[in-house]
Structure formats: structure tokens, C-alpha cells
All heavy atoms as a GROMACS GRO file, in nm:
protein
  596
    1MET      N    1  10.330  10.896   4.698
    1MET     CA    2  10.303  10.989   4.806
    1MET      C    3  10.199  11.090   4.764
    1MET      O    4  10.202  11.133   4.651
    1MET     CB    5  10.435  11.054   4.848
    1MET     CG    6  10.420  11.139   4.968
    1MET     SD    7  10.493  11.108   5.127
    1MET     CE    8  10.622  10.993   5.120
    2SER      N    9  10.108  11.126   4.850
    2SER     CA   10  10.001  11.220   4.819
    2SER      C   11  10.024  11.358   4.890
    2SER      O   12  10.090  11.357   4.993
    2SER     CB   13   9.866  11.163   4.861
    2SER     OG   14   9.839  11.047   4.796
    3THR      N   15   9.966  11.451   4.836
    3THR     CA   16   9.965  11.583   4.899
    3THR      C   17   9.826  11.613   4.949
    3THR      O   18   9.731  11.594   4.880
    3THR     CB   19  10.008  11.696   4.800
    3THR    OG1   20  10.135  11.663   4.751
    3THR    CG2   21  10.011  11.836   4.870
    4LEU      N   22   9.821  11.665   5.071
    4LEU     CA   23   9.692  11.703   5.137
    4LEU      C   24   9.701  11.838   5.193
    4LEU      O   25   9.795  11.867   5.270
    4LEU     CB   26   9.655  11.596   5.249
    4LEU     CG   27   9.532  11.619   5.321
    4LEU    CD1   28   9.408  11.600   5.237
    4LEU    CD2   29   9.527  11.517   5.443
    5SER      N   30   9.609  11.925   5.156
    5SER     CA   31   9.613  12.056   5.208
    5SER      C   32   9.500  12.066   5.313
    5SER      O   33   9.386  12.037   5.286
    5SER     CB   34   9.579  12.160   5.094
    5SER     OG   35   9.582  12.286   5.145
    6ILE      N   36   9.537  12.104   5.434
    6ILE     CA   37   9.438  12.117   5.543
    6ILE      C   38   9.446  12.256   5.604
    6ILE      O   39   9.552  12.323   5.602
    6ILE     CB   40   9.450  12.009   5.649
    6ILE    CG1   41   9.586  12.018   5.717
    6ILE    CG2   42   9.437  11.871   5.591
    6ILE    CD1   43   9.605  11.935   5.841
    7ARG      N   44   9.337  12.294   5.668
    7ARG     CA   45   9.333  12.421   5.742
    7ARG      C   46   9.326  12.386   5.892
    7ARG      O   47   9.233  12.308   5.931
    7ARG     CB   48   9.209  12.504   5.705
    7ARG     CG   49   9.215  12.550   5.559
    7ARG     CD   50   9.095  12.643   5.525
    7ARG     NE   51   9.083  12.668   5.389
    7ARG     CZ   52   9.162  12.749   5.321
    7ARG    NH1   53   9.256  12.818   5.378
    7ARG    NH2   54   9.137  12.767   5.188
    8ILE      N   55   9.418  12.439   5.966
    8ILE     CA   56   9.418  12.417   6.107
    8ILE      C   57   9.436  12.552   6.184
    8ILE      O   58   9.495  12.644   6.118
    8ILE     CB   59   9.527  12.317   6.154
    8ILE    CG1   60   9.668  12.364   6.113
    8ILE    CG2   61   9.499  12.181   6.100
    8ILE    CD1   62   9.783  12.277   6.162
    9PRO      N   63   9.393  12.564   6.304
    9PRO     CA   64   9.412  12.691   6.376
    9PRO      C   65   9.564  12.713   6.394
    9PRO      O   66   9.641  12.621   6.407
    9PRO     CB   67   9.344  12.660   6.511
    9PRO     CG   68   9.252  12.547   6.485
    9PRO     CD   69   9.313  12.467   6.374
   10ASN      N   70   9.593  12.844   6.397
   10ASN     CA   71   9.735  12.885   6.418
   10ASN      C   72   9.796  12.816   6.543
   10ASN      O   73   9.910  12.780   6.536
   10ASN     CB   74   9.748  13.037   6.427
   10ASN     CG   75   9.721  13.100   6.292
   10ASN    OD1   76   9.736  13.039   6.186
   10ASN    ND2   77   9.682  13.222   6.294
   11SER      N   78   9.715  12.808   6.651
   11SER     CA   79   9.763  12.751   6.773
   11SER      C   80   9.804  12.606   6.756
   11SER      O   81   9.908  12.559   6.812
   11SER     CB   82   9.665  12.767   6.883
   11SER     OG   83   9.544  12.702   6.850
   12VAL      N   84   9.726  12.534   6.679
   12VAL     CA   85   9.757  12.392   6.654
   12VAL      C   86   9.888  12.384   6.571
   12VAL      O   87   9.977  12.304   6.595
   12VAL     CB   88   9.642  12.317   6.585
   12VAL    CG1   89   9.682  12.178   6.544
   12VAL    CG2   90   9.520  12.315   6.675
   13HIS      N   91   9.899  12.465   6.466
   13HIS     CA   92  10.014  12.469   6.381
   13HIS      C   93  10.138  12.500   6.462
   13HIS      O   94  10.240  12.435   6.448
   13HIS     CB   95   9.998  12.577   6.274
   13HIS     CG   96  10.116  12.577   6.175
   13HIS    ND1   97  10.169  12.693   6.137
   13HIS    CD2   98  10.183  12.475   6.108
   13HIS    CE1   99  10.268  12.664   6.049
   13HIS    NE2  100  10.279  12.536   6.036
   14GLU      N  101  10.134  12.595   6.549
   14GLU     CA  102  10.250  12.631   6.636
   14GLU      C  103  10.284  12.514   6.727
   14GLU      O  104  10.403  12.485   6.750
   14GLU     CB  105  10.221  12.758   6.720
   14GLU     CG  106  10.217  12.883   6.634
   14GLU     CD  107  10.349  12.906   6.559
   14GLU    OE1  108  10.455  12.887   6.614
   14GLU    OE2  109  10.336  12.949   6.439
   15ALA      N  110  10.185  12.449   6.784
   15ALA     CA  111  10.212  12.332   6.870
   15ALA      C  112  10.276  12.222   6.796
   15ALA      O  113  10.377  12.163   6.844
   15ALA     CB  114  10.085  12.284   6.934
   16VAL      N  115  10.226  12.190   6.673
   16VAL     CA  116  10.286  12.083   6.585
   16VAL      C  117  10.433  12.121   6.551
   16VAL      O  118  10.522  12.035   6.561
   16VAL     CB  119  10.202  12.067   6.462
   16VAL    CG1  120  10.276  11.981   6.362
   16VAL    CG2  121  10.066  12.002   6.505
   17LYS      N  122  10.452  12.248   6.514
   17LYS     CA  123  10.585  12.293   6.476
   17LYS      C  124  10.682  12.278   6.589
   17LYS      O  125  10.794  12.229   6.578
   17LYS     CB  126  10.581  12.439   6.430
   17LYS     CG  127  10.704  12.486   6.366
   17LYS     CD  128  10.714  12.632   6.331
   17LYS     CE  129  10.583  12.702   6.291
   17LYS     NZ  130  10.605  12.845   6.254
   18SER      N  131  10.638  12.317   6.709
   18SER     CA  132  10.724  12.307   6.829
   18SER      C  133  10.753  12.160   6.869
   18SER      O  134  10.868  12.126   6.896
   18SER     CB  135  10.656  12.381   6.945
   18SER     OG  136  10.723  12.357   7.066
   19LEU      N  137  10.652  12.075   6.869
   19LEU     CA  138  10.666  11.933   6.907
   19LEU      C  139  10.755  11.862   6.805
   19LEU      O  140  10.835  11.779   6.841
   19LEU     CB  141  10.529  11.870   6.927
   19LEU     CG  142  10.455  11.915   7.047
   19LEU    CD1  143  10.308  11.869   7.041
   19LEU    CD2  144  10.520  11.870   7.175
   20ALA      N  145  10.734  11.893   6.674
   20ALA     CA  146  10.817  11.822   6.575
   20ALA      C  147  10.966  11.867   6.591
   20ALA      O  148  11.050  11.782   6.577
   20ALA     CB  149  10.763  11.867   6.437
   21ALA      N  150  10.989  11.992   6.619
   21ALA     CA  151  11.124  12.041   6.635
   21ALA      C  152  11.188  11.972   6.760
   21ALA      O  153  11.307  11.928   6.750
   21ALA     CB  154  11.127  12.192   6.653
   22GLU      N  155  11.113  11.955   6.870
   22GLU     CA  156  11.164  11.889   6.987
   22GLU      C  157  11.201  11.747   6.953
   22GLU      O  158  11.296  11.690   7.013
   22GLU     CB  159  11.059  11.886   7.100
   22GLU     CG  160  11.043  12.019   7.172
   22GLU     CD  161  10.934  12.008   7.278
   22GLU    OE1  162  10.914  11.900   7.330
   22GLU    OE2  163  10.872  12.116   7.306
   23ASP      N  164  11.132  11.682   6.863
   23ASP     CA  165  11.148  11.540   6.829
   23ASP      C  166  11.251  11.527   6.714
   23ASP      O  167  11.276  11.416   6.668
   23ASP     CB  168  11.016  11.482   6.788
   23ASP     CG  169  10.988  11.349   6.858
   23ASP    OD1  170  11.069  11.314   6.943
   23ASP    OD2  171  10.888  11.281   6.824
   24ASN      N  172  11.300  11.641   6.663
   24ASN     CA  173  11.392  11.642   6.549
   24ASN      C  174  11.335  11.577   6.424
   24ASN      O  175  11.403  11.497   6.359
   24ASN     CB  176  11.528  11.579   6.587
   24ASN     CG  177  11.600  11.663   6.684
   24ASN    OD1  178  11.600  11.788   6.680
   24ASN    ND2  179  11.665  11.597   6.787
   25ILE      N  180  11.205  11.602   6.402
   25ILE     CA  181  11.142  11.551   6.278
   25ILE      C  182  11.071  11.661   6.206
   25ILE      O  183  11.046  11.766   6.270
   25ILE     CB  184  11.042  11.431   6.309
   25ILE    CG1  185  10.934  11.478   6.405
   25ILE    CG2  186  11.113  11.312   6.368
   25ILE    CD1  187  10.822  11.377   6.430
   26SER      N  188  11.031  11.632   6.090
   26SER     CA  189  10.958  11.743   6.013
   26SER      C  190  10.810  11.738   6.055
   26SER      O  191  10.762  11.649   6.116
   26SER     CB  192  10.961  11.709   5.862
   26SER     OG  193  10.884  11.598   5.833
   27ILE      N  194  10.751  11.854   6.025
   27ILE     CA  195  10.603  11.868   6.057
   27ILE      C  196  10.530  11.757   5.983
   27ILE      O  197  10.440  11.699   6.035
   27ILE     CB  198  10.553  12.008   6.017
   27ILE    CG1  199  10.613  12.106   6.109
   27ILE    CG2  200  10.402  12.009   6.018
   27ILE    CD1  201  10.579  12.253   6.076
   28ASN      N  202  10.571  11.732   5.854
   28ASN     CA  203  10.501  11.622   5.779
   28ASN      C  204  10.516  11.488   5.852
   28ASN      O  205  10.419  11.409   5.860
   28ASN     CB  206  10.559  11.615   5.643
   28ASN     CG  207  10.509  11.723   5.549
   28ASN    OD1  208  10.416  11.794   5.584
   28ASN    ND2  209  10.570  11.736   5.435
   29GLN      N  210  10.634  11.458   5.901
   29GLN     CA  211  10.657  11.330   5.969
   29GLN      C  212  10.573  11.325   6.098
   29GLN      O  213  10.514  11.219   6.132
   29GLN     CB  214  10.801  11.311   6.005
   29GLN     CG  215  10.886  11.279   5.895
   29GLN     CD  216  11.037  11.277   5.932
   29GLN    OE1  217  11.088  11.374   5.987
   29GLN    NE2  218  11.104  11.165   5.903
   30PHE      N  219  10.567  11.436   6.167
   30PHE     CA  220  10.489  11.443   6.291
   30PHE      C  221  10.335  11.418   6.259
   30PHE      O  222  10.271  11.333   6.329
   30PHE     CB  223  10.506  11.578   6.363
   30PHE     CG  224  10.431  11.587   6.491
   30PHE    CD1  225  10.496  11.558   6.607
   30PHE    CD2  226  10.300  11.634   6.493
   30PHE    CE1  227  10.423  11.564   6.730
   30PHE    CE2  228  10.234  11.646   6.616
   30PHE     CZ  229  10.292  11.611   6.732
   31ILE      N  230  10.290  11.485   6.165
   31ILE     CA  231  10.141  11.471   6.131
   31ILE      C  232  10.113  11.331   6.076
   31ILE      O  233  10.013  11.269   6.111
   31ILE     CB  234  10.098  11.581   6.023
   31ILE    CG1  235  10.104  11.712   6.103
   31ILE    CG2  236   9.961  11.552   5.972
   31ILE    CD1  237  10.082  11.837   6.013
   32SER      N  238  10.200  11.281   5.993
   32SER     CA  239  10.183  11.142   5.938
   32SER      C  240  10.176  11.037   6.054
   32SER      O  241  10.091  10.948   6.060
   32SER     CB  242  10.297  11.102   5.845
   32SER     OG  243  10.286  11.175   5.726
   33SER      N  244  10.267  11.059   6.151
   33SER     CA  245  10.270  10.968   6.268
   33SER      C  246  10.147  10.980   6.349
   33SER      O  247  10.087  10.882   6.393
   33SER     CB  248  10.398  11.003   6.356
   33SER     OG  249  10.399  10.926   6.469
   34ALA      N  250  10.099  11.102   6.371
   34ALA     CA  251   9.979  11.128   6.444
   34ALA      C  252   9.850  11.060   6.375
   34ALA      O  253   9.772  10.998   6.445
   34ALA     CB  254   9.952  11.275   6.470
   35ILE      N  255   9.848  11.076   6.247
   35ILE     CA  256   9.741  11.019   6.172
   35ILE      C  257   9.744  10.865   6.179
   35ILE      O  258   9.642  10.801   6.206
   35ILE     CB  259   9.742  11.062   6.025
   35ILE    CG1  260   9.706  11.211   6.012
   35ILE    CG2  261   9.647  10.980   5.938
   35ILE    CD1  262   9.735  11.269   5.876
   36MET      N  263   9.863  10.805   6.170
   36MET     CA  264   9.875  10.662   6.179
   36MET      C  265   9.838  10.611   6.315
   36MET      O  266   9.775  10.506   6.331
   36MET     CB  267  10.018  10.612   6.144
   36MET     CG  268  10.042  10.611   5.996
   36MET     SD  269   9.916  10.529   5.895
   36MET     CE  270   9.911  10.362   5.971
   37GLU      N  271   9.873  10.686   6.429
   37GLU     CA  272   9.828  10.648   6.556
   37GLU      C  273   9.681  10.644   6.571
   37GLU      O  274   9.622  10.549   6.628
   37GLU     CB  275   9.891  10.740   6.663
   37GLU     CG  276  10.041  10.727   6.687
   37GLU     CD  277  10.096  10.821   6.794
   37GLU    OE1  278  10.014  10.860   6.882
   37GLU    OE2  279  10.210  10.853   6.786
   38LYS      N  280   9.609  10.742   6.514
   38LYS     CA  281   9.464  10.747   6.520
   38LYS      C  282   9.408  10.633   6.442
   38LYS      O  283   9.314  10.563   6.489
   38LYS     CB  284   9.419  10.879   6.465
   38LYS     CG  285   9.270  10.895   6.468
   38LYS     CD  286   9.219  10.899   6.618
   38LYS     CE  287   9.069  10.929   6.620
   38LYS     NZ  288   9.018  10.941   6.754
   39ILE      N  289   9.457  10.606   6.322
   39ILE     CA  290   9.409  10.494   6.239
   39ILE      C  291   9.423  10.366   6.306
   39ILE      O  292   9.334  10.281   6.314
   39ILE     CB  293   9.483  10.490   6.100
   39ILE    CG1  294   9.440  10.611   6.016
   39ILE    CG2  295   9.461  10.358   6.027
   39ILE    CD1  296   9.524  10.632   5.891
   40THR      N  297   9.541  10.343   6.373
   40THR     CA  298   9.572  10.217   6.449
   40THR      C  299   9.473  10.204   6.564
   40THR      O  300   9.423  10.092   6.588
   40THR     CB  301   9.714  10.216   6.498
   40THR    OG1  302   9.806  10.230   6.381
   40THR    CG2  303   9.747  10.090   6.573
   41ALA      N  304   9.444  10.311   6.634
   41ALA     CA  305   9.350  10.307   6.744
   41ALA      C  306   9.212  10.268   6.703
   41ALA      O  307   9.149  10.179   6.759
   41ALA     CB  308   9.352  10.442   6.823
   42LEU      N  309   9.167  10.327   6.593
   42LEU     CA  310   9.036  10.299   6.542
   42LEU      C  311   9.031  10.154   6.488
   42LEU      O  312   8.925  10.087   6.510
   42LEU     CB  313   8.994  10.393   6.430
   42LEU     CG  314   8.975  10.541   6.474
   42LEU    CD1  315   8.955  10.635   6.356
   42LEU    CD2  316   8.853  10.551   6.573
   43GLU      N  317   9.128  10.109   6.414
   43GLU     CA  318   9.130   9.977   6.365
   43GLU      C  319   9.140   9.872   6.479
   43GLU      O  320   9.068   9.766   6.470
   43GLU     CB  321   9.248   9.953   6.269
   43GLU     CG  322   9.229  10.024   6.137
   43GLU     CD  323   9.350  10.008   6.041
   43GLU    OE1  324   9.460   9.978   6.088
   43GLU    OE2  325   9.334  10.036   5.923
   44THR      N  326   9.213   9.903   6.585
   44THR     CA  327   9.219   9.813   6.698
   44THR      C  328   9.082   9.803   6.769
   44THR      O  329   9.040   9.694   6.802
   44THR     CB  330   9.325   9.861   6.798
   44THR    OG1  331   9.454   9.864   6.731
   44THR    CG2  332   9.332   9.774   6.922
   45GLU      N  333   9.019   9.916   6.782
   45GLU     CA  334   8.885   9.918   6.840
   45GLU      C  335   8.785   9.834   6.761
   45GLU      O  336   8.709   9.754   6.816
   45GLU     CB  337   8.834  10.060   6.852
   45GLU     CG  338   8.700  10.075   6.919
   45GLU     CD  339   8.651  10.216   6.932
   45GLU    OE1  340   8.713  10.308   6.863
   45GLU    OE2  341   8.552  10.242   7.005
   46ASP      N  342   8.792   9.844   6.630
   46ASP     CA  343   8.707   9.769   6.539
   46ASP      C  344   8.736   9.620   6.552
   46ASP      O  345   8.646   9.539   6.565
   46ASP     CB  346   8.725   9.821   6.396
   46ASP     CG  347   8.634   9.750   6.302
   46ASP    OD1  348   8.512   9.749   6.325
   46ASP    OD2  349   8.680   9.698   6.202
   47TYR      N  350   8.863   9.586   6.552
   47TYR     CA  351   8.904   9.443   6.562
   47TYR      C  352   8.860   9.384   6.690
   47TYR      O  353   8.803   9.276   6.695
   47TYR     CB  354   9.061   9.435   6.559
   47TYR     CG  355   9.115   9.299   6.591
   47TYR    CD1  356   9.107   9.195   6.502
   47TYR    CD2  357   9.167   9.280   6.717
   47TYR    CE1  358   9.162   9.069   6.530
   47TYR    CE2  359   9.219   9.154   6.749
   47TYR     CZ  360   9.213   9.048   6.661
   47TYR     OH  361   9.265   8.926   6.690
   48LEU      N  362   8.880   9.454   6.807
   48LEU     CA  363   8.836   9.404   6.936
   48LEU      C  364   8.685   9.390   6.943
   48LEU      O  365   8.627   9.300   7.003
   48LEU     CB  366   8.886   9.489   7.048
   48LEU     CG  367   9.039   9.484   7.064
   48LEU    CD1  368   9.086   9.589   7.173
   48LEU    CD2  369   9.088   9.350   7.104
   49SER      N  370   8.616   9.485   6.886
   49SER     CA  371   8.465   9.475   6.885
   49SER      C  372   8.420   9.356   6.809
   49SER      O  373   8.333   9.284   6.851
   49SER     CB  374   8.411   9.604   6.822
   49SER     OG  375   8.275   9.600   6.814
   50LYS      N  376   8.477   9.328   6.694
   50LYS     CA  377   8.446   9.212   6.613
   50LYS      C  378   8.473   9.084   6.688
   50LYS      O  379   8.405   8.989   6.684
   50LYS     CB  380   8.513   9.218   6.481
   50LYS     CG  381   8.451   9.314   6.384
   50LYS     CD  382   8.524   9.325   6.251
   50LYS     CE  383   8.464   9.432   6.163
   50LYS     NZ  384   8.538   9.455   6.044
   51ARG      N  385   8.594   9.078   6.754
   51ARG     CA  386   8.632   8.961   6.835
   51ARG      C  387   8.532   8.937   6.945
   51ARG      O  388   8.497   8.830   6.980
   51ARG     CB  389   8.770   8.982   6.894
   51ARG     CG  390   8.888   8.962   6.794
   51ARG     CD  391   8.901   8.815   6.750
   51ARG     NE  392   8.912   8.722   6.859
   51ARG     CZ  393   9.023   8.661   6.894
   51ARG    NH1  394   9.135   8.675   6.831
   51ARG    NH2  395   9.019   8.578   6.990
   52ALA      N  396   8.492   9.051   7.015
   52ALA     CA  397   8.398   9.039   7.127
   52ALA      C  398   8.262   8.986   7.078
   52ALA      O  399   8.200   8.906   7.158
   52ALA     CB  400   8.376   9.176   7.193
   53GLN      N  401   8.220   9.014   6.959
   53GLN     CA  402   8.093   8.958   6.909
   53GLN      C  403   8.101   8.808   6.892
   53GLN      O  404   8.002   8.742   6.894
   53GLN     CB  405   8.061   9.028   6.775
   53GLN     CG  406   8.022   9.174   6.792
   53GLN     CD  407   8.005   9.248   6.658
   53GLN    OE1  408   8.010   9.181   6.556
   53GLN    NE2  409   7.982   9.375   6.670
   54LYS      N  410   8.221   8.753   6.875
   54LYS     CA  411   8.235   8.607   6.854
   54LYS      C  412   8.250   8.537   6.988
   54LYS      O  413   8.265   8.422   6.989
   54LYS     CB  414   8.361   8.583   6.770
   54LYS     CG  415   8.353   8.635   6.632
   54LYS     CD  416   8.478   8.604   6.558
   54LYS     CE  417   8.482   8.662   6.418
   54LYS     NZ  418   8.605   8.635   6.348
   55ALA      N  419   8.249   8.608   7.100
   55ALA     CA  420   8.273   8.555   7.233
   55ALA      C  421   8.164   8.444   7.266
   55ALA      O  422   8.047   8.464   7.230
   55ALA     CB  423   8.274   8.659   7.336
   56ASP      N  424   8.206   8.344   7.333
   56ASP     CA  425   8.116   8.241   7.385
   56ASP      C  426   8.114   8.246   7.535
   56ASP      O  427   8.206   8.200   7.600
   56ASP     CB  428   8.167   8.103   7.338
   56ASP     CG  429   8.076   7.992   7.377
   56ASP    OD1  430   7.993   8.013   7.468
   56ASP    OD2  431   8.090   7.878   7.316
   57LYS      N  432   8.015   8.314   7.587
   57LYS     CA  433   8.007   8.344   7.728
   57LYS      C  434   7.998   8.211   7.810
   57LYS      O  435   8.058   8.202   7.921
   57LYS     CB  436   7.885   8.432   7.770
   57LYS     CG  437   7.908   8.578   7.717
   57LYS     CD  438   7.794   8.662   7.754
   57LYS     CE  439   7.810   8.800   7.700
   57LYS     NZ  440   7.704   8.891   7.729
   58LYS      N  441   7.930   8.108   7.755
   58LYS     CA  442   7.921   7.983   7.824
   58LYS      C  443   8.062   7.918   7.837
   58LYS      O  444   8.094   7.867   7.943
   58LYS     CB  445   7.823   7.893   7.754
   58LYS     CG  446   7.798   7.768   7.827
   58LYS     CD  447   7.697   7.678   7.755
   58LYS     CE  448   7.676   7.542   7.830
   58LYS     NZ  449   7.581   7.461   7.760
   59ALA      N  450   8.131   7.922   7.731
   59ALA     CA  451   8.269   7.860   7.734
   59ALA      C  452   8.359   7.937   7.827
   59ALA      O  453   8.442   7.876   7.901
   59ALA     CB  454   8.328   7.862   7.594
   60PHE      N  455   8.347   8.070   7.829
   60PHE     CA  456   8.424   8.152   7.920
   60PHE      C  457   8.388   8.115   8.066
   60PHE      O  458   8.477   8.099   8.150
   60PHE     CB  459   8.396   8.303   7.894
   60PHE     CG  460   8.473   8.394   7.986
   60PHE    CD1  461   8.612   8.405   7.972
   60PHE    CD2  462   8.409   8.466   8.079
   60PHE    CE1  463   8.686   8.493   8.058
   60PHE    CE2  464   8.479   8.558   8.161
   60PHE     CZ  465   8.616   8.568   8.147
   61LYS      N  466   8.262   8.107   8.097
   61LYS     CA  467   8.222   8.062   8.231
   61LYS      C  468   8.275   7.929   8.269
   61LYS      O  469   8.323   7.906   8.383
   61LYS     CB  470   8.069   8.069   8.244
   61LYS     CG  471   8.011   8.022   8.370
   61LYS     CD  472   8.023   8.126   8.477
   61LYS     CE  473   7.939   8.082   8.603
   61LYS     NZ  474   8.017   8.036   8.714
   62THR      N  475   8.271   7.842   8.176
   62THR     CA  476   8.324   7.702   8.198
   62THR      C  477   8.475   7.714   8.234
   62THR      O  478   8.520   7.644   8.328
   62THR     CB  479   8.303   7.614   8.078
   62THR    OG1  480   8.161   7.607   8.048
   62THR    CG2  481   8.359   7.476   8.095
   63MET      N  482   8.545   7.795   8.161
   63MET     CA  483   8.694   7.803   8.191
   63MET      C  484   8.717   7.872   8.325
   63MET      O  485   8.804   7.831   8.400
   63MET     CB  486   8.761   7.887   8.081
   63MET     CG  487   8.768   7.819   7.941
   63MET     SD  488   8.848   7.657   7.945
   63MET     CE  489   9.012   7.705   7.990
   64LEU      N  490   8.636   7.972   8.363
   64LEU     CA  491   8.653   8.036   8.489
   64LEU      C  492   8.622   7.936   8.601
   64LEU      O  493   8.686   7.943   8.702
   64LEU     CB  494   8.561   8.154   8.498
   64LEU     CG  495   8.605   8.286   8.431
   64LEU    CD1  496   8.498   8.393   8.450
   64LEU    CD2  497   8.739   8.331   8.478
   65ASP      N  498   8.532   7.850   8.581
   65ASP     CA  499   8.496   7.751   8.686
   65ASP      C  500   8.614   7.656   8.710
   65ASP      O  501   8.619   7.594   8.816
   65ASP     CB  502   8.369   7.670   8.648
   65ASP     CG  503   8.242   7.757   8.655
   65ASP    OD1  504   8.249   7.862   8.721
   65ASP    OD2  505   8.146   7.720   8.590
   66LEU      N  506   8.708   7.642   8.618
   66LEU     CA  507   8.819   7.551   8.636
   66LEU      C  508   8.936   7.619   8.718
   66LEU      O  509   9.026   7.554   8.764
   66LEU     CB  510   8.876   7.512   8.496
   66LEU     CG  511   8.781   7.434   8.410
   66LEU    CD1  512   8.849   7.409   8.273
   66LEU    CD2  513   8.749   7.297   8.471
   67VAL      N  514   8.923   7.752   8.736
   67VAL     CA  515   9.025   7.823   8.812
   67VAL      C  516   9.007   7.789   8.964
   67VAL      O  517   8.899   7.806   9.016
   67VAL     CB  518   9.020   7.972   8.792
   67VAL    CG1  519   9.121   8.049   8.878
   67VAL    CG2  520   9.040   8.003   8.643
   68PRO      N  521   9.112   7.748   9.029
   68PRO     CA  522   9.092   7.709   9.174
   68PRO      C  523   9.058   7.833   9.255
   68PRO      O  524   9.105   7.948   9.232
   68PRO     CB  525   9.227   7.655   9.215
   68PRO     CG  526   9.328   7.682   9.109
   68PRO     CD  527   9.248   7.724   8.988
   69ASP      N  528   8.977   7.816   9.363
   69ASP     CA  529   8.936   7.923   9.447
   69ASP      C  530   9.032   7.927   9.567
   69ASP      O  531   9.004   7.870   9.668
   69ASP     CB  532   8.791   7.897   9.491
   69ASP     CG  533   8.729   8.016   9.570
   69ASP    OD1  534   8.790   8.122   9.562
   69ASP    OD2  535   8.635   7.996   9.637
   70VAL      N  536   9.137   7.998   9.544
   70VAL     CA  537   9.245   8.007   9.651
   70VAL      C  538   9.272   8.157   9.669
   70VAL      O  539   9.259   8.237   9.586
   70VAL     CB  540   9.371   7.935   9.610
   70VAL    CG1  541   9.346   7.784   9.604
   70VAL    CG2  542   9.430   7.988   9.484
   71PRO      N  543   9.323   8.190   9.796
   71PRO     CA  544   9.356   8.331   9.816
   71PRO      C  545   9.469   8.378   9.727
   71PRO      O  546   9.552   8.296   9.688
   71PRO     CB  547   9.397   8.334   9.962
   71PRO     CG  548   9.356   8.201  10.023
   71PRO     CD  549   9.340   8.105   9.908
   72ALA      N  550   9.473   8.506   9.699
   72ALA     CA  551   9.579   8.560   9.615
   72ALA      C  552   9.708   8.558   9.689
   72ALA      O  553   9.713   8.571   9.812
   72ALA     CB  554   9.544   8.705   9.579
   73ASN      N  555   9.824   8.544   9.613
   73ASN     CA  556   9.953   8.557   9.677
   73ASN      C  557   9.969   8.694   9.738
   73ASN      O  558   9.911   8.796   9.682
   73ASN     CB  559  10.064   8.533   9.577
   73ASN     CG  560  10.066   8.392   9.524
   73ASN    OD1  561  10.030   8.300   9.592
   73ASN    ND2  562  10.098   8.370   9.400
   74SER      N  563  10.053   8.715   9.833
   74SER     CA  564  10.074   8.840   9.897
   74SER      C  565  10.120   8.949   9.805
   74SER      O  566  10.082   9.066   9.815
   74SER     CB  567  10.166   8.832  10.020
   74SER     OG  568  10.294   8.785   9.974
   75PHE      N  569  10.206   8.907   9.707
   75PHE     CA  570  10.256   9.007   9.610
   75PHE      C  571  10.157   9.045   9.506
   75PHE      O  572  10.179   9.141   9.431
   75PHE     CB  573  10.384   8.955   9.545
   75PHE     CG  574  10.373   8.828   9.472
   75PHE    CD1  575  10.323   8.820   9.343
   75PHE    CD2  576  10.409   8.703   9.532
   75PHE    CE1  577  10.310   8.697   9.275
   75PHE    CE2  578  10.392   8.586   9.467
   75PHE     CZ  579  10.346   8.579   9.337
   76ASP      N  580  10.044   8.979   9.500
   76ASP     CA  581   9.937   9.017   9.407
   76ASP      C  582   9.826   9.102   9.472
   76ASP      O  583   9.735   9.149   9.407
   76ASP     CB  584   9.866   8.893   9.349
   76ASP     CG  585   9.949   8.826   9.238
   76ASP    OD1  586  10.036   8.898   9.181
   76ASP    OD2  587   9.932   8.708   9.217
   77LYS      N  588   9.840   9.125   9.610
   77LYS     CA  589   9.741   9.207   9.673
   77LYS      C  590   9.764   9.350   9.663
   77LYS      O  591   9.877   9.396   9.655
   77LYS     CB  592   9.731   9.162   9.823
   77LYS     CG  593   9.675   9.022   9.837
   77LYS     CD  594   9.666   8.987   9.982
   77LYS     CE  595   9.613   8.846   9.999
   77LYS     NZ  596   9.588   8.807  10.137
   0.00000   0.00000   0.00000
């Protein structure tokens, strides 16, 4: 485990303290969780961007052409 010293505005510290208490977790757990959420979001964005670069638009269009042209069901409108 590592130690990290950061400077944050008092208002942010108070908000973190309050939210962590509401969740019955420590400030460290709250901040670790928030950091992991941000890392996950950035990694997901990177993964999807890389996947999109591999897309084959012609193959996608071919697949779309196979979908029947029928009206939507009433529960889908």
C-alpha cells in the first residue's frame, strides 16, 4: 500500500468527509473508490476508442441490410 499526500480545498475535504460518513466508510476508502471509478472510465473510453478503430463499416452496412424493414412493435414506440 502507498501513501499519497494531496492538497485539496477545505470545501472538497468537508464534502468527502461527509459523504464517506454517510456511506459508513473511511475517507481513504471513499477517495480510493473515486479514483478507481475515474481510472475505469478512462480505460473504458480508451478500450472503446481502440475497438472503434477496428470497425468495418462495410461489414456493418451489410449486416444492417439483413435486418427486415418492418414497423416497430407498439411496445417499442
